[in-house]
MMTF fields as JSON, N, C-alpha, C and O atoms, coordinates in Angstrom:
{
  "mmtfVersion": "1.0.0",
  "mmtfProducer": "UNKNOWN",
  "numBonds": 171,
  "numAtoms": 172,
  "numGroups": 43,
  "numChains": 1,
  "numModels": 1,
  "chainsPerModel": [1],
  "groupsPerChain": [43],
  "chainIdList": ["A"],
  "bondAtomList": [4, 2, 8, 6, 12, 10, 16, 14, 20, 18, 24, 22, 28, 26, 32, 30, 36, 34, 40, 38, 44, 42, 48, 46, 52, 50, 56, 54, 60, 58, 64, 62, 68, 66, 72, 70, 76, 74, 80, 78, 84, 82, 88, 86, 92, 90, 96, 94, 100, 98, 104, 102, 108, 106, 112, 110, 116, 114, 120, 118, 124, 122, 128, 126, 132, 130, 136, 134, 140, 138, 144, 142, 148, 146, 152, 150, 156, 154, 160, 158, 164, 162, 168, 166],
  "bondOrderList": [1, 1, 1, 1, 1, 1, 1, 1, 1, 1, 1, 1, 1, 1, 1, 1, 1, 1, 1, 1, 1, 1, 1, 1, 1, 1, 1, 1, 1, 1, 1, 1, 1, 1, 1, 1, 1, 1, 1, 1, 1, 1],
  "groupList": [{"groupName": "UNK", "atomNameList": ["N", "CA", "C", "O"], "elementList": ["N", "C", "C", "O"], "formalChargeList": [0, 0, 0, 0], "bondAtomList": [1, 0, 2, 1, 3, 2], "bondOrderList": [1, 1, 2], "singleLetterCode": "X", "chemCompType": "L-PEPTIDE LINKING"}],
  "groupTypeList": [0, 0, 0, 0, 0, 0, 0, 0, 0, 0, 0, 0, 0, 0, 0, 0, 0, 0, 0, 0, 0, 0, 0, 0, 0, 0, 0, 0, 0, 0, 0, 0, 0, 0, 0, 0, 0, 0, 0, 0, 0, 0, 0],
  "groupIdList": [1, 2, 3, 4, 5, 6, 7, 8, 9, 10, 11, 12, 13, 14, 15, 16, 17, 18, 19, 20, 21, 22, 23, 24, 25, 26, 27, 28, 29, 30, 31, 32, 33, 34, 35, 36, 37, 38, 39, 40, 41, 42, 43],
  "secStructList": [7, 7, 3, 3, 3, 3, 6, 6, 3, 3, 7, 7, 1, 1, 7, 7, 7, 7, 7, 7, 6, 6, 7, 7, 3, 3, 3, 3, 7, 7, 7, 7, 7, 7, 1, 1, 1, 7, 7, 7, 7, 7, 7],
  "xCoordList": [85.368, 85.266, 86.204, 87.215, 86.254, 86.96, 88.228, 88.604, 88.531, 89.62, 89.289, 89.008, 89.198, 89.375, 90.779, 90.78, 91.791, 92.895, 92.718, 92.247, 93.125, 93.449, 95.361, 95.647, 96.139, 97.389, 97.785, 97.792, 98.063, 98.025, 97.579, 98.039, 96.162, 95.082, 93.967, 92.986, 93.933, 92.294, 91.229, 91.417, 90.043, 88.71, 88.183, 88.632, 87.042, 85.92, 85.494, 85.963, 84.275, 83.37, 82.492, 82.255, 82.083, 80.755, 81.664, 81.975, 81.925, 82.915, 82.49, 82.069, 82.808, 82.884, 84.004, 83.939, 85.392, 86.601, 86.336, 85.506, 87.537, 88.022, 89.158, 90.015, 89.282, 90.889, 91.413, 90.729, 92.928, 93.164, 94.226, 94.335, 94.996, 95.763, 97.255, 98.26, 97.24, 98.685, 98.048, 98.738, 96.964, 96.547, 96.196, 95.037, 96.59, 96.027, 94.931, 94.823, 94.236, 92.808, 92.596, 92.155, 92.917, 92.779, 91.411, 90.742, 91.086, 89.872, 89.772, 89.338, 90.228, 90.571, 89.1, 88.558, 88.708, 87.343, 87.359, 88.178, 86.379, 86.84, 85.889, 84.705, 87.18, 86.169, 86.876, 87.872, 86.28, 86.924, 86.082, 85.192, 86.369, 85.664, 84.442, 84.6, 83.536, 82.169, 81.307, 81.515, 80.521, 79.536, 79.758, 80.068, 79.724, 79.583, 80.933, 81.98, 80.573, 81.637, 81.871, 80.803, 82.932, 83.312, 83.62, 84.3, 82.736, 82.403, 82.835, 83.046, 82.86, 83.691, 82.866, 82.073, 82.487, 81.898, 82.375, 83.415, 81.194, 81.619, 81.628, 80.733, 82.334, 81.706, 81.431, 80.821],
  "yCoordList": [108.559, 108.044, 107.101, 106.929, 106.435, 105.337, 105.871, 107.04, 105.241, 105.361, 104.527, 103.436, 104.773, 103.762, 104.329, 105.429, 103.27, 103.447, 102.448, 101.324, 102.924, 102.047, 102.23, 103.26, 101.579, 101.474, 103.041, 102.978, 104.236, 105.024, 106.101, 107.058, 106.001, 106.549, 106.761, 106.054, 107.583, 107.807, 107.646, 108.268, 107.079, 106.88, 107.718, 108.132, 107.808, 108.965, 107.343, 106.217, 108.224, 107.281, 106.25, 105.147, 106.644, 105.758, 106.186, 107.28, 104.93, 104.992, 103.341, 102.461, 103.387, 101.846, 101.919, 102.629, 100.746, 100.555, 99.171, 98.435, 98.932, 97.97, 97.948, 98.823, 96.924, 96.058, 95.257, 94.33, 95.38, 94.489, 93.777, 94.302, 92.619, 91.986, 92.365, 92.23, 92.836, 93.16, 94.498, 94.977, 94.896, 96.18, 96.416, 96.019, 96.826, 96.666, 97.723, 98.945, 96.655, 97.889, 97.755, 96.7, 98.861, 99.39, 99.724, 100.412, 99.039, 99.598, 99.882, 98.989, 101.211, 101.365, 101.858, 102.95, 100.936, 101.359, 101.609, 100.962, 102.662, 102.721, 101.465, 101.143, 100.872, 99.801, 99.799, 100.486, 98.942, 98.356, 99.641, 100.316, 99.715, 100.902, 100.059, 98.845, 100.451, 100.27, 101.016, 101.995, 101.164, 101.919, 101.957, 100.86, 102.94, 102.328, 102.392, 102.602, 102.108, 101.886, 100.554, 99.995, 99.745, 98.427, 97.657, 97.975, 96.598, 95.757, 94.024, 93.432, 93.528, 92.336, 91.231, 91.537, 90.216, 88.9, 87.677, 87.028, 87.714, 86.314, 85.152, 85.199, 83.92, 83.123, 82.115, 81.1],
  "zCoordList": [88.546, 87.019, 86.249, 86.929, 85.107, 84.796, 83.793, 83.713, 83.388, 82.104, 81.436, 81.93, 79.948, 78.903, 77.599, 77.048, 77.394, 76.738, 75.532, 75.707, 74.278, 73.375, 72.957, 72.347, 73.182, 73.429, 74.341, 75.57, 73.725, 74.117, 74.201, 74.824, 73.257, 73.308, 73.997, 73.769, 74.781, 75.691, 74.992, 73.946, 74.978, 74.248, 75.371, 76.439, 74.707, 75.355, 76.487, 76.654, 77.045, 77.808, 77.171, 77.665, 76.168, 75.162, 73.851, 73.381, 73.506, 71.756, 71.487, 72.237, 70.091, 69.878, 68.728, 67.724, 69.193, 68.233, 68.115, 68.65, 67.012, 66.299, 67.072, 66.939, 67.976, 68.267, 67.554, 67.119, 67.182, 65.968, 67.032, 68.14, 66.726, 67.207, 67.717, 67.019, 68.979, 69.116, 70.101, 71.002, 69.861, 70.509, 71.931, 72.053, 72.957, 74.275, 74.778, 74.885, 75.009, 75.476, 76.994, 77.45, 77.833, 79.276, 79.296, 78.524, 80.437, 80.859, 82.675, 83.402, 83.232, 84.514, 85.211, 85.045, 85.886, 86.698, 88.182, 88.836, 88.959, 90.039, 91.072, 90.977, 92.228, 92.833, 94.1, 94.331, 94.969, 96.397, 97.179, 96.662, 97.92, 99.389, 99.609, 99.734, 99.655, 100.514, 100.762, 100.045, 101.29, 102.391, 103.568, 104.033, 104.404, 106.018, 106.389, 105.777, 107.788, 108.915, 108.591, 108.338, 108.485, 108.254, 110.032, 111.007, 109.703, 110.708, 110.436, 109.378, 111.892, 111.703, 111.613, 112.503, 111.21, 110.809, 112.105, 112.221, 112.912, 113.645, 112.965, 112.122, 112.922, 112.082, 113.036, 112.703]
}
């Protein structure tokens, strides 16, 4: 699962916030990977 941060405060997964100028909103989402065995594509 991902993480949401406003400055140094961890946010819940579902919330509404107002971000002011100078604040940092960080959204970390899982990704990459894929499914199954990797295969090579021929051009």
